[in-house]
N, C-alpha and C positions, 0 to 999 in steps of 0.2 A: 504494499500499499505506500502510497506516495505521501510524504510528510505533507501540512498544510502549515504554512506561518500565520500567524496571528499578531498583527501589530497595530499602532495607533499613527498619529501623525507626527511630523519631523516637530523638534525642538518639544519633546515628551513632556506631559505634566504628570502629576500624581494620579489622575482619571486614566491617563493613556496606558502607563504601565499597569496600573492596577486592572486594567479592563483587558488589556493583552494577556496577564496571566491569568485571570479568572475565566474570561471567555475560551481560552485553550484548554484550561482544564474540564470546565462544563462541555465542550464539545467532544473532548476525548470520552467522558462519563457518560453524556447522553446520547451520543451517535458513534462512540466508537471511532471518531477519526483521530489520525495520527496527527497529533499538532505539536507547536513549538512556539512559544511567546517570544516575540522579538520587540526591538525598539529602535526608531530611526534617530538616534542621538542618546546621549548617557543623561542618567536621571539628574535632576536638578536638585538643590540642596533640601529642600522641603520632601521629595520624594525620597533620598537618601535617608532622612530621618525615619519616615516609616518603614522602609526596608530594615534598617537597622534594629527598630523598635522590635518589630513581628520575624526578625530572623531570616529575611529572604533574601534571596540572590537578585541582581537585578537580570533582566531578559540579555540576552546575546544584542547587540548593536549592528546594525546590517544598514548597508549604503543600497543595496540592492535585494529585491527579492531572489533568491536561488533555490524556489521553489517553482513548482508549476501553479500550485494554486494557494489563494491567499484568502484571509478574512480581513476586513479592516473593522476596527474600533475607534470611536470618538472621532471619526472624521469620516467623510464621503468625497471630496474634493480633491482631483488628482494634482493640483497644485500644491496641496498640504501632504502628499503621499510620498511613496518610495519612487525612485528614480525612473524604474522600468515599469511601472505599473500596467502600461498599456499591453507588456508582452507577457502577463501572466492572467489567469482566471482568477477572476475575484469571486468566490463561492458565497461569501455571504458579508452583511455588514451588521453593526451593532453601533447606533450613534443617539444623539440627540441634539444634533444640529441642522440647519437648513439643508435641503437638498440638493444637491449639484451633481447629479450622478444618472449616467446612461450605461446601459447595459444589451449586448446582443441576444444574451442567453437569459434563460430564468434563474433565481437565486432564491437565497434567504436574505432579506432585508428588513430589519426592525429599527424602526426610528420612533421613539416616543420623547416628547417635550419633557424630560424630566430633568433633576437638578444635575445627574451624572449618569452616565453610563453603567458606573458602578450599581445603581438603583434599580435600573433596568435589568442586568444581570441579575442582581439579587432576586426578583420575582421569578426570572427564568428558571434558577435553580429553584425556587420553591414550589411554580407550578410543575416541574419535572420530577420533584422528590427527591431530588440529589443533594446531598449533605456536603456542605461548603468545610473546607478544612478551617482550622482556627487562623491559621497565619495568613491563609487567602482571605478569610474575612476580616482581619484586619487591616490588609492592604485595601481591600474594598472599602470598608468604613472610612478609612484615610481619603479615600478619592471623593468620597460624599462630603466630607468635610471641607475638603479643599475647594471643590467646585461650587458649594453654596455657601463658604465662608461661614462654617458653622451654624448653617442653617437661617443666616442673615441677609443673603444676597436674593435679589428679585427673582432669580431662576428657580429657587425652591419651591417644590411643589409637596401637596400632601401626601405624597407616595413617599417622601425622601426621609423624614424623621422615623416611620416604623421602620425603613429598612436600616437605618444606621442604628436605631435601637435593637434589631433584631441582631445586625451583624456584631454589635458590640457586645451581645450575651454569647454568641457563640465564639469570639475572641478571647472572652473572659476579661474585657474591658470594663471595668466598674465605673469609670469617670471619664466617658468620652469627652466631655467639654474641656477638661483640664489637659488631656493628651493633645485635642484637636488644638487648642491654643498654644501650645508649646512645639507643635509642627507648623503650624502657621508661622509663628515666629523666625522658627529654624530656617523658612524660607525668603527672611525680609533682610537677611544679614547681606548687604551689597557691597559692603565696605572693601572686600578682596575682588570684585569683579571689575573687569575693563567694560568700558563704554560700549564696547561691541556684545559682550556678554550680556550687557543689560537691555540692550535692543533686540536680540536675537534669542534669549532665553526662554521667552515665551512670544513668539510671534509667528503670524500666520499671515498669508498672502490670499487675498479675494479679487476675483475678476469682476468688477464694475462698470458695466456700461463701456466693455471693451477696454478698459483701464485695469491695471493691476494696482492695488492698494494693498500695502503691507501695514499690517496692525500688531505692535509690540505691546506687551502689559508687564509691568512689575508690582509687585506688593511690596509695601511698606509700612512703618509705624510713623513715617514723618517724610511728607512730600517734599519738604525745602532740604532735606538732606540730598536727595536726588536732585533737584534742580539746581543746587550748588554747583553741580557738574555739568551744567548745560551746554558749554562751550565744547566741551570733551564729547558729551552725547551728540549733540548738532553734526559735530564733524563726522563722527562714525555713521551717523545717518545718511548724510550727504555721498559719503563714500559708496553706501549701498545703493542708492538711489542713481548714482552715476554707473556703477558696474553691475548692478542686478536689473537694472530696466524698470522699477517702480516708478511709477507717477508719483504718487502721493505715500507719505510715511507718517502714520498717526502713533505717536509712543502715547500710550496711557499708563499714568503713575497712580496706583490706588493704594489709599489708607485703609489697611483692613480694620483697625480700630475704630474709624469715624464713618466708613462706609462711604466715602467721598472719593473722585479722581481728579486730577489736573492731567490734560492733553498738552503734548508738543506735536504741532503740526507742520512738517517741511516738505518742500517739492510743489507740484501743482496742485490745483483744486482746493485751495484754503478757503474760497468762500463758499464752495460746495461743503466743505467740513463745519464751516462756522454756521451756515444755513441749518445744515442738520442737527445741530445741538442748541440752535437758538442764540449763539453766543459771539462775542467778539474776540478775536485774536490778537492778543498783544506781542509782539514780538515771537508769535507762532503759538503763544500760550494762552488757555483757559481754564479756569476751574468747573467741573460738572458735578455739582452736589448730589449726593445720592445714587452715583453712577459707577457701579463696581463690575458689571458683566459684561464682557465682549459681545457675547452671544446673543444677548437680548437687549442691551441698552447701548451698545455701540454700532454693531453691523447693520440693525435693521433701520436706524435713521439714516446713517451714509447710503445704503442701498437706495431708500427712497430719493436722497438729495441727488445721487449721481444718476439714476435710472427713472426717475419718477418727472 
């Protein structure tokens, strides 16, 4: 039987890594698929915290899929996926983002607007009657905490808290709130990261009205600490705009304690970005009170501004 690779998007976050690991295990147990979890990049500091806490190894990092069949998690857009996606067969997708996917053949495509893909997979396990190993449950609950900012993000749904509580019970974690805060804080230490690390660490590309818009995001406990490095960050963004063909770069800096963000916008279409959020950009910067979710609060208004 040919092995099936299971992986998430480039610049993997905690939900991407957790979903690859948990989906690979689920598909093996539910459908006897010979699977391997993989990653399109090394785990970030937040994910490393979760992996170390629950004593799990990070998935193998790949640049190209080296199997004939793959399953995508936490993404469905080719621009966010493995370089040779067009050369392999996508057998399935588990996702919670907007759909920009076409296929010439039937496949399993499960996409639900939940707080995380880990939430979706929790209910897949539950419906199939398959037991989740404690370590994988710990990684899955970490993904829910990460993507919902401890259930405070507007992306949080009524399905996320029961899933988080259920996974915490399986993992033997008595206080998931205390654990979650420490995990989120582990991901906000930006002092040792280069400007390129900051803008690329959690960045995705989106095709909007024929233009490639790059949206990067970092979490912090002090937005001004990040903007103190504005010149350095702007230089790194300008380099990527020139070398990678992005028309616009939107850098989102999110305060996880206040649930607010500031943006730095460089490149073309600054008027469209300003209109999308109803703000005035000053030296490319604006504040977005209450905005924390790229998926729900950043991409949709930008899509409307560019394509509407």
